[in-house]
MARVEXDREN-81307 format. One record per residue (C-alpha): x, y, z; residue in one letter; residue number from 1. Coordinates in pm, whole numbers. Each point is the difference from the previous one (the first is absolute). Layout:
% residues N
+--------+--------+--------+--------+-------+
:     px :     py :     pz : lummar : torgu :
+--------+--------+--------+--------+-------+
:      X :      Y :      Z :      a :   NUM :
...
+--------+--------+--------+--------+-------+
//
This chain:
% residues 152
+--------+--------+--------+--------+-------+
:     px :     py :     pz : lummar : torgu :
+--------+--------+--------+--------+-------+
:   7191 :   8661 : -12988 :      x :     1 :
:   -212 :    212 :   -250 :      x :     2 :
:   -191 :    168 :    302 :      x :     3 :
:    349 :     81 :    150 :      x :     4 :
:    114 :    157 :   -311 :      x :     5 :
:   -310 :    207 :    -41 :      x :     6 :
:     33 :    110 :    359 :      x :     7 :
:    366 :    106 :    -78 :      x :     8 :
:   -120 :    177 :   -304 :      x :     9 :
:   -268 :    192 :    189 :      x :    10 :
:    267 :    108 :    268 :      x :    11 :
:    234 :    118 :   -274 :      x :    12 :
:   -288 :    187 :   -164 :      x :    13 :
:    -66 :    176 :    338 :      x :    14 :
:    366 :     94 :     37 :      x :    15 :
:    -28 :    161 :   -359 :      x :    16 :
:   -293 :    211 :    126 :      x :    17 :
:    172 :    146 :    289 :      x :    18 :
:      3 :    390 :    -45 :      x :    19 :
:    379 :     24 :     16 :      x :    20 :
:     44 :   -267 :   -249 :      x :    21 :
:   -270 :    151 :   -233 :      x :    22 :
:    185 :    340 :     18 :      x :    23 :
:    329 :   -188 :    -83 :      x :    24 :
:   -147 :   -167 :   -299 :      x :    25 :
:   -150 :    302 :   -130 :      x :    26 :
:    339 :    196 :     33 :      x :    27 :
:    186 :   -282 :   -162 :      x :    28 :
:   -245 :    -43 :   -293 :      x :    29 :
:     -6 :    369 :    -37 :      x :    30 :
:    376 :     18 :    -18 :      x :    31 :
:     26 :   -281 :   -261 :      x :    32 :
:   -279 :    162 :   -219 :      x :    33 :
:    167 :    356 :     39 :      x :    34 :
:    350 :   -131 :    -99 :      x :    35 :
:   -127 :   -189 :   -292 :      x :    36 :
:   -196 :    292 :   -126 :      x :    37 :
:    292 :    244 :     43 :      x :    38 :
:    243 :   -249 :   -152 :      x :    39 :
:   -229 :    -32 :   -313 :      x :    40 :
:    -28 :    385 :    -15 :      x :    41 :
:    386 :     50 :     -9 :      x :    42 :
:    -13 :   -202 :   -329 :      x :    43 :
:   -120 :    330 :   -155 :      x :    44 :
:    350 :    131 :     63 :      x :    45 :
:    253 :   -184 :   -206 :      x :    46 :
:    261 :   -167 :    222 :      x :    47 :
:   -147 :    102 :    324 :      x :    48 :
:   -100 :   -273 :    258 :      x :    49 :
:   -167 :     77 :    328 :      x :    50 :
:    345 :    -85 :    171 :      x :    51 :
:    183 :    253 :   -217 :      x :    52 :
:   -263 :    260 :     69 :      x :    53 :
:     31 :    -58 :    380 :      x :    54 :
:    379 :     61 :    -19 :      x :    55 :
:    -68 :    321 :   -225 :      x :    56 :
:   -250 :    118 :    274 :      x :    57 :
:    235 :    -59 :    273 :      x :    58 :
:    293 :    179 :   -161 :      x :    59 :
:   -222 :    291 :   -105 :      x :    60 :
:   -144 :     65 :    330 :      x :    61 :
:    294 :   -106 :    233 :      x :    62 :
:    293 :    127 :   -222 :      x :    63 :
:    315 :   -245 :    -33 :      x :    64 :
:     -7 :   -317 :    180 :      x :    65 :
:    209 :   -312 :     68 :      x :    66 :
:   -112 :   -327 :   -129 :      x :    67 :
:    -85 :   -132 :    350 :      x :    68 :
:   -209 :    301 :     67 :      x :    69 :
:   -199 :    -54 :   -318 :      x :    70 :
:    -48 :   -370 :     86 :      x :    71 :
:   -125 :     92 :    342 :      x :    72 :
:   -260 :    253 :   -128 :      x :    73 :
:   -119 :   -260 :   -259 :      x :    74 :
:     15 :   -277 :    264 :      x :    75 :
:    224 :   -220 :   -232 :      x :    76 :
:    334 :   -158 :     35 :      x :    77 :
:    306 :    201 :   -121 :      x :    78 :
:     69 :   -275 :   -257 :      x :    79 :
:   -329 :     60 :   -157 :      x :    80 :
:     57 :    371 :    -23 :      x :    81 :
:    358 :    -31 :   -144 :      x :    82 :
:   -137 :   -138 :   -349 :      x :    83 :
:   -249 :    272 :    -32 :      x :    84 :
:    251 :    273 :     85 :      x :    85 :
:    258 :   -142 :   -255 :      x :    86 :
:   -276 :     -7 :   -285 :      x :    87 :
:   -120 :    355 :    104 :      x :    88 :
:    356 :    129 :    -25 :      x :    89 :
:     44 :   -155 :   -346 :      x :    90 :
:   -331 :    163 :   -103 :      x :    91 :
:    141 :    337 :    125 :      x :    92 :
:   -285 :     41 :    249 :      x :    93 :
:    220 :     10 :    309 :      x :    94 :
:    373 :     43 :     48 :      x :    95 :
:    248 :    -93 :    274 :      x :    96 :
:    120 :    266 :    225 :      x :    97 :
:    325 :    -45 :    203 :      x :    98 :
:     64 :    198 :    312 :      x :    99 :
:    350 :     77 :     99 :      x :   100 :
:    146 :   -279 :    218 :      x :   101 :
:   -294 :   -230 :    -65 :      x :   102 :
:     40 :   -325 :   -183 :      x :   103 :
:   -372 :    -70 :    -60 :      x :   104 :
:   -174 :    224 :   -243 :      x :   105 :
:   -337 :    171 :     41 :      x :   106 :
:   -244 :     28 :   -279 :      x :   107 :
:   -186 :    307 :   -124 :      x :   108 :
:   -221 :     74 :   -295 :      x :   109 :
:    125 :    119 :   -321 :      x :   110 :
:   -194 :    287 :   -194 :      x :   111 :
:   -137 :   -289 :   -202 :      x :   112 :
:   -116 :   -184 :    315 :      x :   113 :
:   -154 :    312 :    132 :      x :   114 :
:   -201 :     67 :   -324 :      x :   115 :
:    -99 :   -374 :    -10 :      x :   116 :
:   -143 :     15 :    353 :      x :   117 :
:   -180 :    336 :    -59 :      x :   118 :
:   -166 :   -137 :   -308 :      x :   119 :
:   -115 :   -332 :    173 :      x :   120 :
:    -89 :    132 :    369 :      x :   121 :
:   -309 :    202 :    -92 :      x :   122 :
:   -137 :   -300 :   -193 :      x :   123 :
:     94 :   -244 :    283 :      x :   124 :
:   -180 :    215 :    248 :      x :   125 :
:   -310 :     39 :   -240 :      x :   126 :
:    -14 :   -391 :     -5 :      x :   127 :
:     32 :    -32 :    384 :      x :   128 :
:   -287 :    250 :     34 :      x :   129 :
:   -203 :   -179 :   -256 :      x :   130 :
:     57 :   -353 :    130 :      x :   131 :
:     47 :     18 :    375 :      x :   132 :
:   -273 :     91 :    249 :      x :   133 :
:     74 :    309 :    236 :      x :   134 :
:     40 :   -124 :    361 :      x :   135 :
:   -101 :    226 :    292 :      x :   136 :
:    292 :    157 :    197 :      x :   137 :
:    -44 :   -242 :    308 :      x :   138 :
:     27 :   -293 :   -239 :      x :   139 :
:    325 :    127 :   -170 :      x :   140 :
:    138 :     87 :    336 :      x :   141 :
:    -66 :   -356 :    134 :      x :   142 :
:    174 :   -140 :   -314 :      x :   143 :
:    289 :    221 :     30 :      x :   144 :
:     40 :    -83 :    365 :      x :   145 :
:     -5 :   -372 :    -93 :      x :   146 :
:    269 :     53 :   -252 :      x :   147 :
:    218 :    181 :    233 :      x :   148 :
:    -36 :   -235 :    294 :      x :   149 :
:     93 :   -283 :   -235 :      x :   150 :
:    328 :    174 :    -98 :      x :   151 :
:    134 :      3 :    361 :      x :   152 :
+--------+--------+--------+--------+-------+
//
């Protein structure tokens, strides 16, 4: 029995050493480390979590958006985003925008939200550059193709 287990362990170790599996593990571990690092760096900005920052970023660069659009960009459920949007409205970082004839609101940044984002963004980018290694263009393209293909 012990010999059989050790053979199985050896087979599993060999699977873990497959080049694609090693790549996957490296990306996954990098993602976890980067998200933890960025979340910790957001603590320098009172009341701004990484999730809030991502919403600010999307509204800043994309203009007003519906909750479902924000959820899709962040790859979370609409239910997850609703709580954040409500709190950000209360904190006057964003506001609802109603189009004529539309029942569901869009959200846009307030002046306070723009100022908040413009204060945080350069620090965020500096932390990314300090922490994350630069990938070559073919590697970035390969990762982007993977993301795009998994969305369809």
